[in-house]
N, C-alpha and C positions, 0 to 999 in steps of 0.2 A: 444385452438389451438394457440391463440395469445401469451399466456404465454409460451407455449412450444417453439414457434419460437423465442421469446425473450431470452429464456434460451439458445437455440443454438447460437443465436447472441452474448450473453454475453460470452459464453465460447470461441467462435470463435474470438471475438474481444480481449478478455482477453489474449489469447495465443500469440498475436502479440508482440514480444519483441522490443518495441520501443527504449529502452535504447541501445540495440545492434546496431540497425540501425542508431541511432543518432551518436554513438561513431565511427562507421565505416565511416559514411559520413563526420564527422568533422575532425577526426584525423587518420582515417584508422586503428583503433585499435579495438580489441575485449575486452570489459570490463571484460570478464570472465578470462582474462589472466593477469590482473593487478589490483592494489588496493585491494579492498575487494573481487574481482572476482565475483561481483554481477552486474546484468544488471539494477539495480534500479537507481533512480535519484541521490542518494547520491554519488554513485561511479562514475557515469557519470560526475557529477559536479566536483569531485576531479580530474578526468582524462582529462576532456575536457574544464572545465571552468563553472562557475556558470550559465551563461545564458543557456547553453546546458543542464545542470542539471534541470533547471526550465522548459525547454521545455519538457524534459522527464517526469518530474513530472506532467505537465499538460496533456500530452498524456496518461499516466498511470491512472491518475484521470478520464479522459474522458471515458476510456473504462469501468470503473465501473459505471460512471454516466449515460451514454447514454441508455443502455438497461433498466435500472431501471426507468428512467424518462419517457421512452416511454410506460411504462405499463399503460393500461387503469385504470381509477379511481376505477373501481369495482374489480380490481385484489385482490385476497385474500392475507393475510399476509404470508401464507406458500409459495405461488407461488412467491411473491416478494422476500422472503428470499432466495428461490432456485435460482432465477435469479441473485441476488446479489452474492450468493455463487459461482455460475458458473463463473462469471467474476473473482472473487478472485482466485479460483482454476485454472482457465485457465492461469492466470498470474503466479501463483506459480509453476505450473506443466505443462509448455507449451510443447505440442508435437513437436513444432519447435525447442525446445532446449533439446530434449531427455528427456522430462518430468521433466525438471528443470526450474528454473526461479527466479524472484525476491521475495522479502519478502512480497509484496502485501500491503504495508501500503498505498501507494498512491491510489491504486485501491479500497481499503477499504474506503478511504476518499471519493472517487467518489460515491461509493454505498450509503453511509450514507448521503452524500450531497443531493442525490435524495430521499431517503426513510425517513430520520429523520434529516432534516437540522438544526434544533435547537440544537439537541444533538451533532451533528457533529461540529458545530461552537464552542460550549462551550468546547468540547473535544480538538479541534484544538488549542484553546487559551491556554489551559493547556499544550498541547504538545509544542507549540512554547515558552511558558514561561520557561518550563523545559529545552529545548534546549539552550535558551539564558542564563539561570543561570548555567547550568552544562557544556555546550559545547559539549554534546554527543547527536547525532541524535538518536542513539539506545535507550537512556533513554527516550527521547521525544516520540518515537514511542511506547514504552511500556506504557508510561503514557496515550497516546491516547487510547491504547487498554483497559486499566483499566477504563478509564473515560467513554467510550461509553455506556456500560450497565447502569452505574449510571445515566448518563444524559438522556438516553432513558427513564428511570423510572421517573426522576424528571421533564422532559418536557412532560410527558404523552404519549410518544410513546411506550406504553407497549408491543404492538405486535412485536416490533423490538428487544425486550430484548433477546429472544432466539438466534437470529442471532448475536447480539452484544456480547453475552456471548460466543458463539461458536467461533466467530472471535477473541475474546480476547485470548482464549486458543490457537488458531491456531497461532496468532502473537507471543505469548510467545514461542511456539515451534519453529517457524521460526527464532527467535532471540536467541535460546539457546546458540549458540557459542558466541554471544555478551555478554550474561549474564555471561558466564564462564570467558570471558576476563575482564569484569567489576569486578568480584569477585577477580580476580588475579591482578587487577590494570594494565592490559595490553591493555585495549581498548583505541584506539587513538581518541582524541577529534576532532570535526569538525574544530575547530579553526586552526589546523595545516594544513588544506587545502589539497593540492595535495600530501603532504608527507605522508598522512595517508595510512596505509596498512591494516587497519581493520575498520569495521563500518557497518552501516545499509545497 
């Protein structure tokens, strides 16, 4: 029963489009109409400034972290995986946004911060390093997706590998347009800031 309630909580919290509300509050704009037309932290940062992007990142991370960290210690790995997946799906396909949403990278970070912190920290280091070297948030996000199953295995979080592998495929699907732009050399790097029209 507790796991089911946390599942509902995860989806309910996940579907709240914090990026939309932050952008409207700060600039009176809808992030779906500008930049990459995404409600995620990257686009909010480009449109509203880095501090507001960081706030959006923290809120999107929180909605993945909270339901998972509240799960009792004896909750099975399948239930934990479903709770985490509910938060990610709620963010990506929010009923409040006509079943559209962000790419769910920050929410994924929150989920794994609660369920497999060691694997998440190592994956996040790889992600940040790639962003710093390449300048592309999308490439860093894809690196995070690839690294999660590997580090779940290497850190002994074997039960989280199915979720990590599923999320990896999902994040690649959500970034398919970024991948096409990268292949064509049309993806705009983060370093160009607010002038970017594409991105994660």
